[in-house]
C-alpha positions as CSV (number, residue, x, y, z in Angstrom):
1,M,-90.5,-83.1,-1.7
2,P,-87.9,-83.4,-4.5
3,R,-86.4,-80.1,-5.7
4,D,-88.2,-80.3,-9.1
5,A,-91.5,-81.0,-7.4
6,Q,-91.0,-78.0,-5.1
7,A,-90.1,-75.8,-8.1
8,T,-93.3,-77.0,-9.9
9,R,-95.4,-76.3,-6.8
10,D,-93.9,-72.8,-6.4
11,R,-94.6,-72.1,-10.1
12,I,-98.2,-73.2,-9.8
13,L,-98.6,-71.1,-6.7
14,A,-97.0,-68.0,-8.3
15,T,-99.2,-68.4,-11.3
16,A,-102.4,-68.8,-9.3
17,S,-101.4,-65.9,-7.0
18,K,-101.0,-63.6,-10.0
19,L,-104.3,-64.6,-11.4
20,F,-106.2,-64.6,-8.1
21,A,-104.9,-61.2,-7.2
22,G,-105.7,-59.8,-10.6
23,V,-109.3,-61.0,-11.2
24,G,-110.4,-62.8,-8.0
25,V,-110.5,-66.4,-6.9
26,K,-113.9,-67.3,-8.4
27,S,-113.0,-66.0,-11.8
28,V,-110.0,-68.2,-12.3
29,G,-110.4,-71.9,-13.0
30,V,-107.8,-74.6,-12.4
31,D,-107.6,-75.1,-16.2
32,E,-106.4,-71.5,-16.6
33,V,-103.9,-71.9,-13.8
34,A,-102.5,-75.1,-15.2
35,K,-102.3,-73.7,-18.7
36,R,-100.5,-70.5,-17.6
37,A,-98.1,-72.5,-15.3
38,G,-97.3,-74.8,-18.3
39,I,-98.5,-78.0,-16.5
40,T,-101.3,-80.5,-16.7
41,K,-104.3,-80.4,-14.4
42,R,-103.2,-83.7,-13.1
43,T,-99.9,-82.1,-12.0
44,L,-101.8,-79.3,-10.4
45,Y,-103.9,-81.7,-8.4
46,Y,-100.8,-83.7,-7.4
47,H,-99.6,-80.5,-5.6
48,F,-102.9,-79.2,-4.4
49,R,-105.8,-81.5,-3.6
50,S,-108.4,-79.0,-4.8
51,K,-108.8,-75.4,-6.0
52,D,-109.9,-74.6,-2.4
53,D,-106.5,-75.8,-1.2
54,L,-104.8,-73.7,-3.9
55,I,-106.7,-70.6,-2.8
56,A,-105.8,-71.2,0.8
57,A,-102.1,-71.6,-0.1
58,Y,-102.3,-68.3,-2.1
59,L,-103.3,-66.5,1.1
60,Q,-101.0,-68.5,3.4
61,E,-98.1,-67.5,1.0
62,R,-99.0,-63.8,1.4
63,D,-99.4,-64.0,5.2
64,Q,-95.8,-63.4,6.4
65,P,-94.7,-61.0,3.7
66,T,-97.8,-58.8,4.3
67,L,-97.3,-58.9,8.1
68,K,-93.6,-58.1,7.6
69,Y,-94.6,-54.9,5.7
70,I,-96.9,-53.8,8.5
71,V,-94.4,-54.5,11.2
72,G,-91.6,-52.9,9.1
73,W,-93.6,-49.7,8.6
74,M,-94.0,-49.3,12.3
75,D,-90.4,-50.4,13.1
76,T,-88.8,-47.9,10.7
77,T,-90.9,-45.0,11.9
78,E,-89.4,-42.8,14.6
79,G,-91.5,-41.4,17.3
80,S,-94.5,-42.4,19.3
81,L,-97.0,-45.3,18.8
82,A,-99.3,-42.7,17.2
83,D,-96.6,-41.9,14.6
84,K,-96.0,-45.6,13.9
85,V,-99.8,-46.2,13.5
86,R,-100.0,-43.2,11.2
87,A,-97.2,-44.7,9.1
88,V,-99.2,-47.9,8.6
89,F,-102.2,-45.9,7.2
90,D,-100.0,-43.5,5.2
91,N,-98.4,-46.6,3.5
92,I,-101.8,-48.1,2.9
93,A,-102.8,-44.8,1.2
94,K,-99.6,-44.9,-0.9
95,L,-100.5,-48.4,-2.0
96,G,-104.0,-47.4,-2.9
97,R,-102.7,-44.6,-5.2
98,N,-100.9,-47.1,-7.4
99,P,-103.1,-47.7,-10.5
100,K,-102.2,-51.4,-10.3
101,W,-103.5,-51.8,-6.7
102,R,-106.3,-54.3,-6.4
103,G,-107.1,-54.1,-2.7
104,C,-106.4,-56.4,0.2
105,G,-106.2,-60.0,-1.1
106,F,-107.3,-61.3,2.3
107,L,-110.5,-59.2,2.3
108,R,-111.2,-59.7,-1.4
109,T,-110.9,-63.5,-1.1
110,A,-113.0,-63.7,2.1
111,A,-115.7,-61.5,0.5
112,E,-115.8,-63.8,-2.6
113,L,-116.1,-66.8,-0.3
114,A,-118.5,-65.2,2.2
115,A,-121.1,-68.0,1.7
116,M,-118.5,-70.6,2.8
117,P,-117.3,-69.6,6.2
118,G,-115.5,-72.9,6.7
119,H,-113.5,-72.6,3.5
120,P,-109.8,-73.0,4.1
121,A,-109.0,-69.7,2.5
122,V,-111.5,-67.9,4.7
123,K,-109.8,-69.5,7.7
124,A,-106.4,-68.3,6.3
125,A,-107.7,-64.8,5.9
126,S,-109.1,-64.8,9.4
127,A,-105.8,-66.1,10.8
128,H,-103.9,-63.4,9.0
129,K,-106.2,-60.6,10.2
130,K,-105.9,-61.9,13.8
131,K,-102.1,-61.7,13.6
132,V,-102.3,-58.1,12.4
133,E,-104.7,-57.3,15.2
134,A,-102.4,-59.0,17.7
135,E,-99.5,-56.9,16.5
136,F,-101.5,-53.7,17.1
137,E,-102.5,-55.1,20.6
138,R,-98.9,-55.9,21.5
139,R,-97.7,-52.4,20.6
140,I,-100.6,-50.7,22.4
141,A,-99.9,-52.7,25.5
142,A,-96.2,-51.9,25.3
143,A,-97.1,-48.2,25.2
144,G,-98.9,-48.6,28.5
145,L,-102.3,-47.7,27.1
146,S,-105.5,-48.9,28.8
147,D,-107.6,-51.7,27.3
148,P,-105.1,-52.7,24.5
149,K,-107.4,-55.5,23.3
150,A,-110.3,-53.1,22.7
151,R,-108.1,-50.4,21.2
152,A,-106.4,-52.9,18.9
153,R,-109.8,-54.2,17.7
154,Q,-110.9,-50.6,16.9
155,V,-107.6,-49.9,15.0
156,M,-108.2,-53.1,13.1
157,L,-111.7,-52.1,12.1
158,L,-110.2,-48.8,10.8
159,F,-107.5,-50.8,9.0
160,D,-109.8,-53.1,7.2
161,G,-112.4,-50.3,6.7
162,A,-109.7,-48.2,5.0
163,F,-109.0,-51.1,2.6
164,S,-112.7,-51.7,1.9
165,S,-113.5,-48.1,1.3
166,M,-110.5,-47.6,-0.9
167,Q,-111.6,-50.6,-2.9
168,V,-115.1,-49.3,-3.4
169,H,-114.3,-45.7,-4.0
170,R,-110.8,-45.9,-5.5
171,D,-109.9,-43.1,-3.2
172,A,-106.8,-43.3,-1.0
173,S,-108.0,-40.5,1.3
174,Y,-110.1,-43.1,3.1
175,A,-106.9,-44.6,4.5
176,E,-105.7,-41.1,5.6
177,A,-109.1,-40.5,7.3
178,A,-109.0,-43.9,9.0
179,G,-105.4,-43.2,10.0
180,A,-106.4,-40.0,11.7
181,A,-109.0,-41.9,13.7
182,A,-106.5,-44.7,14.6
183,V,-104.0,-42.1,15.8
184,A,-106.6,-40.7,18.2
185,L,-107.1,-44.2,19.6
186,V,-103.5,-44.7,20.4
187,R,-102.5,-41.4,21.8
188,K,-101.8,-41.2,25.6
C-alpha cells in the first residue's frame, strides 16, 4: 500500500476507534467516520470493504496494545503469581476510576453485536480474550499449579466480570473484589 494510502487508512481507523470507543459501534455511521476523518465515503470503502470490517479492524488494532498492558502489569510486579494477578486487577480498578473510562472495548463491542455471533468483530473480540486467557494459563502452569486451564478460565471469568460490573455500576471496587477472588485461585 502506498505511504499516503496507509496514512489515510490509519486516519480512518484512528477516527473510527475514537468514535466507537466513545459511543459504541452501532451508534456511529460510516458517514460520520468519513466526515470526521476528512475523506469521502468512497475513500473509506476503498480501505474497508464494509462497516463490519472497520469495526473488526478497530478491535484488531487494540489487541496487541491491550495484551501488552496486561503482560506488562504482571512483568513489572515483583513477587508471586498471586501478586502479579492482583496487579492486573488493581490496574483495572485504576482504569475504572478515570471519569473518561468507557469499559472494555472488546466486551462492549461483542455485547452490541451479540445477535451476530459470526460478525468479524465478535471473532476479533473472542480471539483477543482467548489470548488473555492463554497468558493467564501460561503463568499458572509456569507456577506449577494444578489444572492451569481451569484456573485460567476462572481468572478470566473474574477478569471479564470485573469489567462488566464496573461498566454497569461505575464502581471500581468490583475489580478489587474480583482481584481478591483471582488471587485465591492462583495461590499455592
